N, C-alpha and C positions, 0 to 999 in steps of 0.2 A: 871349779873344773873348767878347763879350756875346751871350747867347741862342744858344748853340751848337746846341741841339736844333732851334730854328726855322731856323737857317742850314742845318743838315743837310737838313731837309725841303724847304727852298727849292730846294736844288741837286738833290735826288733827284727831286722832282716835276717840275722843269724838264726833266730828262732823259727822264722818262716822257712828258711832254707832247710833246717833240720826236719821240720814237719813235712815239707814237700818231698824230701829225700826218703822219708819213711813211707811215703805213698808212691815210691818208684819213679819219681821225676828225677831228671838230671838237672842240677841247679848250679848257676853261676851268679856271683855278685859283682856288679860293675860300679865303679866310683861315680860315673856320670855317663852321659850319652856317647861321648867320644870313646870312653873306655869300653862301653858296650859294643860299639861298632868294631873296634880293634879286636875285642874278644871273639866276635863272630868270624871276622875275616881271617884272623891269624891262628885261632885255636879250633873253633867248632867246625868251620868248613873243611879245613885240611883233615881233621879227624874223621869226619863223616864220608869224605870222598864222594860227593854227590855229582850227578851229571845234569840234573834239571832242577829248577827252582821256580817258585811262584809265591804269592802272598795274598792275604786278605786285608780288608780295610783296617788300618792302624796308624793313628797319628804318631804313636811312639816309634814305630818302624821308620817312618819318614824323618822324624826328628833326629834319629841317630845318624842319619846320612846313609843308611844301608840301602835304601831304594836307589839313590844316585850311584852308589858304589857297585850295585849288582845289575842294574837294568841293561847295561851295555856290555856285559862280560861276554867275550867271544869264546871262552872256554866252557861255558855253560849254556844249556838250552833254557832260555828265560821266557816264561809265560807272563807277560806284563799285564796284569788285570787293571792297572791304573792308566793305561794308554788313553789319551784323550781322542775324541772324535769317533770312537767305535759305535757302530749301530747297536741298539739295545740287544738284539738277538746275538750279535757277534760277541758282545760283552758277556752275556750269559753263557755262551758256548765256551769262551775262554775260561770262565770261572769253573765250568764243569770239568774241563780238561786239567785245570790246576789241582784237582783232587787226586791226580795220579802222578804228581811229580815226586822226585826224591826228597826234596826239602821244601817245606811250606813255612813262611813267616807270618806271624800275626801278633796281636796283643791280646790281653784279656781284660774284661770289664772289672773283675775283682778277683782277689786271691785271699782266702781266709787264713787266719793264723794257725788253723789246724791242717793246712795244706791242701785245700780244695780250690779249684778254678770255677768261676761262675761267669756265664756269658749269656747275652741276649742278642739275637740277630734279626735282620730284616729278611734277607734272601736265604740265609742258612749255610752259605758256602764256607764261611769262616768256621762256624762251629762243627760243620760236617768234616772239614779237614782236620780239626783238632781231634775229633773222635776217631776217624778212620779214613784211610786212603793214602795220603803221602807217607813215605817210608819214615821220614823224620819231620818233626815240628819244632820250630824255635819260637818261643813267645817272649817278646820284649815287654817288661813290666815295670812301670814307674812306681816309686814307693807310695804314691798317693792311691794306688789300687789296693793296698793292704787294708783289710777290715778284720774285726774280731771273729765273726762267725757268718753262717749262711744267711741268717735274717738280716744282718747288717749289709751283706753283699747285695741281696736283692733290693734292699732299701736304697743303697747307693746307686744302683743301676736305674731303678724306676724314678727315683726322686731327683737325680742329677744327670747321670751319663746319658740316659735316653732322651730327655728333653733337650739337653745341650747338643747332642748329635743331630736331633731333628732340626734344630736351629742352624747348625753348621751346614747341613745338607739341604736347607730350604725346603723341608717337607711340609705339606699342607696338613698338619695335624693340630689338634687342640693345644697340645703342650708347646707348640711353636709360639702360640700367642699368649699362653698363660704362665709358662714356665713350670707347670705342675702336671704330673702324670694323671691322665684320665682314661677311663675305659672308652676307647674310640673305635670307630668302624671306618676310619679314613682309608682309602685305597693306597695312601702313601705311608701308612703306619709302619714303623720300623721295629716294633716289639712283637715278633712272631715266633721265634724259636729259642727256648731256654735250654741250656745245658749246664749240668753240674758234673765236673770231672773230678772224681774222688781219687783215682789212681791213674798213673800212666800204664797203659798196656799196649805192647809189651813193655817190660821194665826198661826205662831209659829212653824210650822213643820220643818223649816230649822233653825238650830242653827249656827251662825257664831261666831267663836272664833278669834278675832283680836289680834294678838301677836306683842308686841312692840320689834320686832327683825326681821332682814332680813332673810327670810327662803324660800326655794324652788326657782324655776325658773319663 
């Protein structure tokens, strides 16, 4: 068989798409990060006809180029929660306001093969927005986030994504030094808010863009 790895991911992502759609998510499959960006800009945004946008922390969102494409849009009210140099309280206030935009972008820490989203947050603004607030949500999801089930999702997050993100963010946590999850009481702990999203409510509110490329942590 030619290109067996691509064929494997075609089949696997199609199964995940079907499972997510049964759970009322709107699902798109993109060939790569560039295709994901074009899909959002040329199909999803015009369809939703939004006036305001914001985003939560997501390496996948920035890797697609969507942050650069959206942050200076003059036709949209943009709440840029990534802006450098903001005072801590100003940053928190902007994140609070971002929960009321028309469209919120983020990633997800894991997506299960039966169509559930699993996330773990430090502040909680990202999981709060996925759950309630913004009229629409678009989640950019690399194929490396796909796991068999809930147990695998939580293991992926605690054993890999959380320690790797603590290192990326230079947090003073035990896992920063050991690379292993530990029960910690660090004031910089990033593992504070778990969410499991079993269904999109209302139906179609959450768009999931599955990308046939390894992206994010």
